C-alpha positions as CSV (number, residue, x, y, z in Angstrom):
1,X,102.0,103.5,47.7
2,X,100.9,107.1,48.4
3,X,99.6,106.1,51.9
4,X,103.0,104.5,52.7
5,X,104.9,107.7,51.6
6,X,102.8,110.1,53.5
7,X,104.1,109.2,57.0
8,X,107.7,109.2,55.7
9,X,107.1,112.6,54.1
10,X,105.5,114.0,57.2
11,X,108.4,112.7,59.3
12,X,111.0,114.3,57.0
13,X,109.2,117.6,57.2
14,X,109.2,117.5,61.0
15,X,112.9,116.6,61.0
16,X,113.7,119.6,58.7
17,X,111.7,121.9,61.0
18,X,113.4,120.6,64.1
19,X,116.8,120.9,62.5
20,X,116.1,124.5,61.4
21,X,114.9,125.4,64.8
22,X,118.0,123.9,66.4
23,X,120.2,125.7,63.9
24,X,118.7,129.1,65.0
25,X,120.3,128.5,68.4
26,X,123.7,128.3,66.8
27,X,126.0,131.2,66.3
28,X,129.2,131.6,64.2
29,X,130.7,134.3,66.5
30,X,131.2,131.9,69.4
31,X,132.8,129.1,67.4
32,X,136.3,129.8,68.7
33,X,135.4,131.1,72.2
34,X,135.7,128.6,75.1
35,X,132.3,128.0,76.7
36,X,133.7,129.1,80.1
37,X,135.2,132.4,78.9
38,X,134.6,135.1,81.6
39,X,134.4,138.2,79.4
40,X,133.5,138.5,75.7
41,X,133.3,141.7,73.7
42,X,132.1,141.4,70.1
43,X,132.4,144.5,67.8
44,X,130.6,144.7,64.5
45,X,133.3,146.4,62.4
46,X,131.0,147.0,59.4
47,X,128.3,148.8,61.4
48,X,130.8,150.9,63.4
49,X,132.8,151.9,60.3
50,X,129.5,153.0,58.7
51,X,128.8,155.2,61.7
52,X,132.3,156.4,62.3
53,X,134.7,155.9,59.3
54,X,138.4,155.6,60.1
55,X,139.0,158.7,58.0
56,X,137.1,160.7,60.7
57,X,138.9,159.0,63.6
58,X,142.3,160.1,62.3
59,X,141.0,163.7,62.4
60,X,140.8,163.4,66.1
61,X,143.3,165.8,67.7
62,X,145.0,162.9,69.6
63,X,145.7,161.0,66.4
64,X,146.9,164.1,64.7
65,X,149.4,164.6,67.5
66,X,150.7,161.0,67.4
67,X,151.1,161.1,63.6
68,X,153.0,164.4,63.8
69,X,155.3,163.0,66.5
70,X,158.8,162.4,65.0
71,X,159.4,159.7,67.5
72,X,156.7,157.5,66.1
73,X,157.9,155.1,63.4
74,X,156.6,155.5,59.8
75,X,155.2,152.0,60.0
76,X,153.1,152.8,63.1
77,X,151.9,156.0,61.5
78,X,150.9,154.0,58.4
79,X,148.8,151.6,60.6
80,X,147.2,154.6,62.4
81,X,146.3,156.3,59.1
82,X,144.8,153.1,57.7
83,X,144.5,149.9,59.9
84,X,144.1,147.8,56.7
85,X,147.8,148.5,56.0
86,X,148.3,145.8,58.7
87,X,146.5,143.3,56.5
88,X,143.5,142.9,58.8
89,X,139.9,143.5,57.6
90,X,139.1,146.6,59.6
91,X,135.4,146.3,58.5
92,X,135.1,142.8,59.7
93,X,134.0,141.6,63.2
94,X,136.4,141.6,66.1
95,X,136.0,139.4,69.2
96,X,138.0,139.9,72.4
97,X,137.6,137.4,75.3
98,X,139.2,136.8,78.6
99,X,139.6,133.5,80.4
100,X,140.6,133.2,84.0
101,X,142.2,130.0,85.4
102,X,144.4,128.8,88.2
103,X,147.5,130.3,86.5
104,X,145.9,133.7,86.1
105,X,144.4,133.7,82.7
106,X,144.8,134.8,79.1
107,X,143.3,137.4,76.8
108,X,142.5,136.6,73.1
109,X,141.6,138.8,70.1
110,X,140.1,137.3,67.0
111,X,139.5,139.0,63.6
112,X,139.7,138.5,59.9
113,X,142.6,138.8,57.4
114,X,142.3,140.9,54.2
115,X,145.9,140.7,53.0
116,X,148.0,137.8,54.4
117,X,151.3,139.2,53.1
118,X,150.7,142.6,54.7
119,X,149.7,140.9,58.0
120,X,153.0,138.9,58.0
121,X,155.0,142.0,57.4
122,X,153.2,143.8,60.2
123,X,154.0,140.9,62.6
124,X,157.6,140.7,61.6
125,X,158.0,144.3,62.6
126,X,155.9,144.2,65.8
127,X,157.2,140.9,67.2
128,X,160.9,141.1,66.3
129,X,162.1,138.5,68.8
130,X,159.4,136.0,68.1
131,X,159.7,132.5,66.6
132,X,157.8,131.5,63.5
133,X,156.3,128.0,63.2
134,X,153.7,126.4,60.9
135,X,151.2,123.9,62.1
136,X,147.9,122.6,60.7
137,X,147.6,125.3,58.1
138,X,148.3,128.2,60.5
139,X,151.4,130.3,60.9
140,X,152.4,131.1,64.5
141,X,154.5,134.1,65.7
142,X,155.2,133.8,69.4
143,X,157.3,135.1,72.3
144,X,157.1,134.3,76.0
145,X,153.9,136.4,76.5
146,X,152.1,136.4,73.1
147,X,151.2,134.1,70.3
148,X,149.6,135.2,67.0
149,X,148.2,132.4,64.8
150,X,146.8,133.2,61.3
151,X,146.0,131.9,57.9
152,X,144.7,133.6,54.8
153,X,141.2,134.1,56.4
154,X,141.5,134.9,60.1
155,X,143.9,135.6,63.0
156,X,144.0,135.0,66.8
157,X,146.2,136.9,69.2
158,X,146.6,135.2,72.6
159,X,148.3,137.1,75.5
160,X,149.3,135.6,78.8
161,X,147.5,137.5,81.6
162,X,148.8,136.2,85.0
163,X,147.7,139.6,86.6
164,X,144.1,138.2,86.9
165,X,145.3,136.0,89.8
166,X,147.1,138.9,91.4
167,X,143.9,141.0,91.2
168,X,142.0,138.3,93.1
169,X,144.7,138.1,95.8
170,X,144.5,141.9,96.2
171,X,140.7,141.8,96.7
172,X,141.0,138.9,99.2
173,X,143.8,140.7,101.1
174,X,141.7,143.9,101.3
175,X,138.8,141.9,102.7
176,X,140.8,140.1,105.3
177,X,141.0,142.0,108.5
178,X,143.3,139.5,110.3
179,X,147.1,139.9,110.6
180,X,147.9,137.0,108.4
181,X,151.2,137.2,106.4
182,X,150.9,138.4,102.8
183,X,151.0,135.6,100.1
184,X,154.2,135.8,98.1
185,X,153.6,137.0,94.5
186,X,153.9,134.2,92.0
187,X,154.6,134.6,88.3
188,X,153.2,132.1,86.0
189,X,154.3,131.0,82.5
190,X,152.5,129.1,79.8
191,X,153.0,128.0,76.3
192,X,151.1,130.7,74.3
193,X,151.3,128.8,71.1
194,X,149.5,125.9,72.8
195,X,146.8,128.3,74.0
196,X,146.3,129.7,70.5
197,X,146.3,126.2,69.0
198,X,143.8,125.1,71.6
199,X,141.4,127.9,70.7
200,X,141.6,126.9,67.0
201,X,141.1,123.2,67.9
202,X,138.0,123.9,70.1
203,X,135.2,121.4,69.6
204,X,131.9,123.0,68.8
205,X,130.3,121.7,72.0
206,X,133.1,123.2,74.1
207,X,132.6,126.6,72.6
208,X,129.9,129.3,72.9
209,X,128.6,128.4,69.4
210,X,125.8,126.3,70.8
211,X,125.2,128.3,74.0
212,X,121.5,129.5,73.8
213,X,122.1,132.6,75.8
214,X,125.1,133.6,73.7
215,X,123.2,132.8,70.5
216,X,120.3,135.0,71.7
217,X,122.8,137.8,72.4
218,X,124.4,137.6,68.9
219,X,120.9,137.5,67.3
220,X,120.3,141.1,68.7
221,X,121.2,143.8,66.2
222,X,124.0,145.8,67.7
223,X,127.2,147.7,67.1
224,X,128.8,145.8,70.0
225,X,127.9,142.9,72.3
226,X,129.1,142.1,75.8
227,X,129.1,138.8,77.7
228,X,130.1,138.4,81.4
229,X,130.3,135.0,83.0
230,X,130.6,135.6,86.8
231,X,131.3,132.0,87.5
232,X,134.6,132.1,85.5
233,X,135.7,135.1,87.6
234,X,134.5,133.8,90.9
235,X,137.0,133.1,93.6
236,X,137.5,129.5,94.9
237,X,139.6,130.8,97.8
238,X,138.1,131.0,101.3
239,X,136.7,134.4,102.0
240,X,137.4,136.0,105.4
241,X,134.9,136.9,108.0
242,X,131.2,136.9,107.1
243,X,132.0,136.0,103.5
244,X,133.2,132.6,104.7
245,X,129.7,131.9,106.2
246,X,127.7,132.9,103.2
247,X,126.9,130.5,100.4
248,X,128.1,133.0,97.8
249,X,128.4,130.3,95.1
250,X,124.7,130.6,94.6
251,X,125.2,134.1,93.4
252,X,127.7,133.4,90.7
253,X,127.1,129.8,89.6
254,X,125.3,130.2,86.3
255,X,125.3,133.9,86.6
256,X,125.6,135.5,83.1
257,X,125.1,139.2,82.1
258,X,124.7,140.2,78.5
259,X,124.4,143.6,76.8
260,X,123.9,145.0,73.4
261,X,125.0,148.5,72.6
262,X,123.9,150.7,69.7
263,X,125.2,154.2,68.8
264,X,122.3,156.2,67.4
265,X,121.8,159.9,66.5
266,X,122.0,161.8,69.8
267,X,122.0,158.8,72.1
268,X,123.6,155.5,73.1
269,X,121.2,152.6,73.8
270,X,122.2,149.6,75.9
271,X,120.0,146.6,76.4
272,X,121.1,144.3,79.2
273,X,119.9,140.9,80.6
274,X,120.9,139.1,83.7
275,X,120.6,135.4,84.2
276,X,121.2,133.3,87.4
277,X,121.6,129.7,88.4
278,X,118.5,127.5,89.0
279,X,117.7,128.7,92.5
280,X,118.2,132.4,91.7
281,X,116.2,132.0,88.5
282,X,113.3,130.3,90.4
283,X,113.5,133.2,92.9
284,X,113.2,135.7,90.0
285,X,110.2,133.9,88.6
286,X,108.4,133.8,91.9
287,X,109.2,137.1,93.4
288,X,109.9,139.5,90.6
289,X,108.2,142.9,91.2
290,X,105.5,144.7,89.4
291,X,105.6,148.2,87.9
292,X,107.0,150.7,90.4
293,X,104.5,153.0,92.1
294,X,104.2,156.2,90.0
295,X,101.8,157.7,92.5
296,X,104.8,158.1,94.9
297,X,106.5,160.3,92.4
298,X,103.7,162.9,92.5
299,X,104.5,163.7,96.2
300,X,108.0,165.0,95.3
301,X,107.7,168.7,96.1
302,X,110.0,170.0,93.3
303,X,110.4,169.8,89.5
304,X,114.2,170.5,89.8
305,X,115.1,166.8,89.5
306,X,118.8,165.9,89.5
307,X,118.5,162.1,89.9
308,X,115.6,159.7,90.5
309,X,115.3,156.0,91.1
310,X,112.3,153.9,91.9
311,X,111.9,150.2,92.7
312,X,109.2,147.6,93.3
313,X,110.0,144.3,95.0
314,X,108.3,141.6,96.9
315,X,109.6,141.7,100.5
316,X,109.2,137.9,100.8
317,X,111.8,137.6,98.0
318,X,114.4,139.3,100.2
319,X,113.9,136.8,102.9
320,X,114.1,133.9,100.5
321,X,117.2,135.4,98.9
322,X,119.0,135.5,102.2
323,X,118.0,131.9,102.9
324,X,119.6,130.9,99.6
325,X,122.8,132.6,100.7
326,X,122.6,131.0,104.2
327,X,122.5,134.5,105.7
328,X,119.0,134.6,107.1
329,X,120.0,133.4,110.5
330,X,122.8,135.9,110.8
331,X,120.6,138.8,109.7
332,X,117.9,137.7,112.2
333,X,120.5,137.6,114.9
334,X,121.7,141.1,114.2
335,X,118.2,142.5,113.7
336,X,117.1,141.0,117.1
337,X,119.6,143.2,118.8
338,X,117.7,146.3,117.7
339,X,114.2,144.9,118.1
340,X,112.9,143.3,114.9
341,X,113.4,140.3,112.6
342,X,113.0,139.3,108.9
343,X,109.3,138.5,109.3
344,X,108.7,142.0,110.7
345,X,110.6,143.4,107.6
346,X,108.4,141.3,105.2
347,X,105.2,142.3,107.0
348,X,106.1,146.0,107.3
349,X,107.0,146.7,103.7
350,X,104.6,146.9,100.7
351,X,107.6,146.8,98.3
352,X,108.0,150.3,96.9
353,X,111.1,152.4,97.3
354,X,111.8,155.9,95.9
355,X,115.1,157.8,96.0
356,X,115.4,161.4,94.6
357,X,117.9,164.2,94.6
358,X,116.4,167.7,93.9
359,X,117.2,171.4,94.1
360,X,121.0,171.6,93.9
361,X,122.1,174.8,95.6
362,X,125.4,176.5,96.5
363,X,126.5,176.1,100.1
364,X,129.2,178.6,101.0
365,X,130.5,176.2,103.7
366,X,130.6,172.8,101.9
367,X,130.3,173.7,98.3
368,X,127.3,172.1,96.4
369,X,124.3,170.9,98.4
370,X,120.9,169.4,97.4
371,X,117.7,168.0,98.8
372,X,117.7,164.2,99.3
373,X,114.5,162.1,99.5
374,X,114.0,158.5,100.6
375,X,110.5,157.1,100.6
376,X,109.1,153.6,101.3
377,X,105.5,152.3,101.1
378,X,104.1,150.7,104.2
379,X,102.1,147.5,104.4
380,X,101.8,147.2,108.2
381,X,102.4,150.3,110.3
382,X,103.0,148.5,113.6
383,X,105.7,146.3,112.0
384,X,107.2,149.3,110.3
385,X,107.5,151.2,113.6
386,X,109.7,148.4,114.8
387,X,112.1,149.1,111.9
388,X,111.9,152.9,112.7
389,X,112.8,152.2,116.3
390,X,115.7,150.0,115.2
391,X,116.8,152.8,112.9
392,X,116.8,155.3,115.8
393,X,119.1,152.9,117.8
394,X,121.3,152.1,114.9
395,X,121.3,155.5,113.1
396,X,121.6,157.7,116.2
397,X,121.0,161.4,115.5
398,X,119.9,160.8,111.9
399,X,116.5,159.4,113.0
400,X,116.7,160.6,116.6
401,X,116.1,164.3,116.1
402,X,119.1,165.8,114.4
403,X,118.0,169.1,112.8
404,X,119.9,168.2,109.6
405,X,117.7,165.2,108.9
406,X,113.9,164.7,109.3
407,X,111.5,161.8,108.9
408,X,107.8,161.4,108.9
409,X,105.3,158.6,108.6
410,X,101.7,158.0,107.9
411,X,99.6,155.0,107.1
412,X,101.0,154.9,103.5
413,X,104.6,156.1,103.5
414,X,107.8,156.5,105.5
415,X,109.8,159.5,104.3
416,X,113.3,160.5,105.3
417,X,115.1,163.6,103.9
418,X,117.7,166.2,104.8
419,X,115.1,169.0,104.8
420,X,112.1,169.0,107.3
421,X,110.0,171.1,104.9
422,X,110.5,168.6,102.1
423,X,109.7,165.7,104.5
424,X,106.4,167.3,105.7
425,X,105.4,168.4,102.2
426,X,106.0,164.9,100.7
427,X,104.0,163.1,103.5
428,X,101.1,165.6,103.1
429,X,100.8,164.5,99.4
430,X,99.7,167.9,98.2
431,X,102.5,168.5,95.6
432,X,101.0,166.6,92.6
433,X,104.2,167.0,90.6
434,X,104.7,165.5,87.2
435,X,107.8,164.7,85.2
436,X,108.2,164.3,81.4
437,X,110.7,161.5,81.8
438,X,108.2,159.2,83.6
439,X,106.7,157.8,80.4
440,X,110.1,156.8,79.2
441,X,111.1,154.8,82.3
442,X,107.8,153.2,83.3
443,X,106.6,149.7,82.6
444,X,108.8,147.7,85.0
445,X,109.9,147.2,88.6
446,X,112.8,149.6,88.2
447,X,113.2,153.1,86.7
448,X,115.9,155.7,86.9
449,X,116.7,159.2,85.6
450,X,119.9,161.3,85.9
451,X,119.7,164.9,84.6
452,X,123.3,165.7,83.6
453,X,122.3,169.1,82.2
454,X,120.7,170.2,85.5
455,X,123.6,168.9,87.6
456,X,126.3,170.5,85.4
457,X,124.5,173.8,85.1
458,X,124.3,174.0,88.9
459,X,128.0,173.1,89.3
460,X,129.6,175.9,87.2
461,X,133.3,176.5,88.0
462,X,133.9,179.6,90.1
463,X,135.5,182.7,88.5
464,X,138.8,181.7,90.2
465,X,138.8,178.2,88.6
466,X,141.6,176.9,86.4
467,X,141.0,177.8,82.8
468,X,141.6,174.2,81.7
469,X,138.9,173.0,84.3
470,X,136.6,175.5,82.7
471,X,137.3,173.9,79.3
472,X,136.5,170.5,80.6
473,X,133.3,171.8,82.1
474,X,132.2,173.6,78.9
475,X,132.9,170.5,76.7
476,X,130.8,168.3,79.1
477,X,127.9,170.8,79.2
478,X,127.8,170.7,75.4
479,X,127.9,166.9,75.4
480,X,125.7,165.3,78.0
481,X,121.9,165.6,78.4
482,X,120.5,162.8,80.6
483,X,120.3,159.1,81.4
484,X,117.2,157.0,81.4
485,X,117.0,153.5,82.9
486,X,114.0,151.1,82.8
487,X,113.3,147.4,83.2
488,X,113.6,144.8,85.9
489,X,111.1,142.5,84.2
490,X,111.6,138.8,84.1
491,X,111.6,137.6,80.5
492,X,112.9,134.5,78.8
493,X,114.8,133.3,81.8
494,X,116.4,136.6,82.8
495,X,116.0,140.1,84.2
496,X,116.0,142.8,81.5
497,X,117.2,146.4,81.6
498,X,117.3,149.3,79.1
499,X,119.8,152.2,79.5
500,X,119.6,155.3,77.3
501,X,122.3,158.0,77.4
502,X,121.2,161.1,75.7
503,X,123.4,163.8,74.2
504,X,122.7,167.5,73.8
505,X,123.2,167.2,70.0
506,X,120.3,165.1,68.8
507,X,121.3,165.1,65.1
508,X,124.8,163.7,65.1
509,X,125.7,160.0,65.7
510,X,126.7,159.5,69.3
511,X,129.8,157.5,68.3
512,X,131.1,160.5,66.3
513,X,130.3,162.8,69.3
514,X,132.2,160.5,71.6
515,X,135.2,160.5,69.3
516,X,135.3,164.3,69.3
517,X,134.6,164.6,73.0
518,X,137.4,162.1,74.0
519,X,139.8,163.8,71.7
520,X,139.0,167.2,73.3
521,X,139.4,165.7,76.8
522,X,142.7,164.1,75.9
523,X,144.1,167.4,74.6
524,X,143.0,169.2,77.7
525,X,144.6,166.6,80.0
526,X,147.8,166.9,78.1
527,X,147.7,170.7,78.7
528,X,147.1,170.1,82.4
529,X,150.0,167.7,82.6
530,X,152.3,170.2,80.9
531,X,151.1,173.0,83.2
532,X,151.6,170.9,86.3
533,X,155.1,169.9,85.1
534,X,156.0,173.6,84.7
535,X,154.6,174.4,88.2
536,X,156.7,171.6,89.8
537,X,159.8,172.8,87.9
538,X,159.3,176.3,89.3
539,X,158.9,174.9,92.8
540,X,162.2,173.0,92.4
541,X,163.9,176.2,91.2
542,X,162.5,178.4,94.0
543,X,163.2,175.8,96.7
544,X,166.9,176.7,97.2
545,X,166.1,180.4,97.4
546,X,163.5,179.8,100.1
547,X,166.1,177.9,102.2
């Protein structure tokens, strides 16, 4: 008997384990989001409220001004002073998503209800011309543009967004250099109640609930999560010129970008991941770079760093990428006109690129100026010389002897700068410069650093500057320290990146600092607007006298 039960017990255990492992790939946040949604923003209301309580938000100068405005209704003021007067759960999660389709698209906001009666009162005041209907346990308030569906637990706001199609037409028109007649603007209508009902009726398999990438995103601890599906926003219309020849669908089919944001004391952390379709993913796997070359950094002849970016890539990957896009033939054709081809490019490059901006200085003729450095590692000097010769033909005076620009080359590096002394010092390799930020951005094919403090401190307003511009400058200097970027590694099917924005104040939460900073900026902009209005009025008054 026991022998017969053992296989059954073992099978049951395996089934439970498999079920549990599959369940981990599920997520509750995506249950009412269509699987093809283009943009999704998830906000963790509980975490954000803990870091920036609404009581502090209403102390923002902008909020104070709105609440003091006699033209704002008492009901609106009540909502601003306490969002839960609307009946929503302000400490619950909020999800905003955008879907693009042939009729433009729609935007939806989902959240939770705390007091159904208050929510209905709020809707009655906000959507005065709407019609109320009840269907399948949900109450709908709708007009021609918006539908709000709710029950005692949750709500969904669906808004018609035909402008998404207009945006696409604008981009295509800007790209088209022919004299074709403009496409007449078309306005679309849709039944927004049907849209809201369709969201609520979504089958699990048609939502993002079972999407592994979205589940992975939601599993990351964060104050907010972002999801971008490039395929949903891609254009099906024919692109003009070169765009029509390229197989651009390879770029956006299956292309997903995710990001998790956390507001910490003194900094904002963003962790991003980029996925591609099968061919692009296979390219990532095979040709993703190694750690960027830190030895190239030592050659920079100055510690006054404003901005720095370094990359490592496999040159063969560039060629294969262009093949996927069906662009290799066209690129070879163009390169042949100046004396090289893609094979020369692959052979010439070792795969390291460095870009740096240092030593900002005042130029009395053009304002601010700085030293710029571009450096590339060399694999085969003969092949690289072909690219340099092509640059001379294509770039003209920039590589052909103009005193403003200078390049140099040895067996290891090609260097191009706007300062001959910098070029020669870099190529000599005698600087041996070190930077504290290197440890924070190393460990991947890409690293970046922007020193906001150095940039701002070298761009101080002149004594004759507008006092309000000085206020903006002073607030920014007190706020922003630097930006650190690292990553580029291929992990779990995608390319990872980490961004860290650092503030000057290391002890206060960055969300609180942002709230205060944006409030200050808004007040200053209001002062500037009022000042400009007075100036225009004075000009209008003085105009008759001048005549």
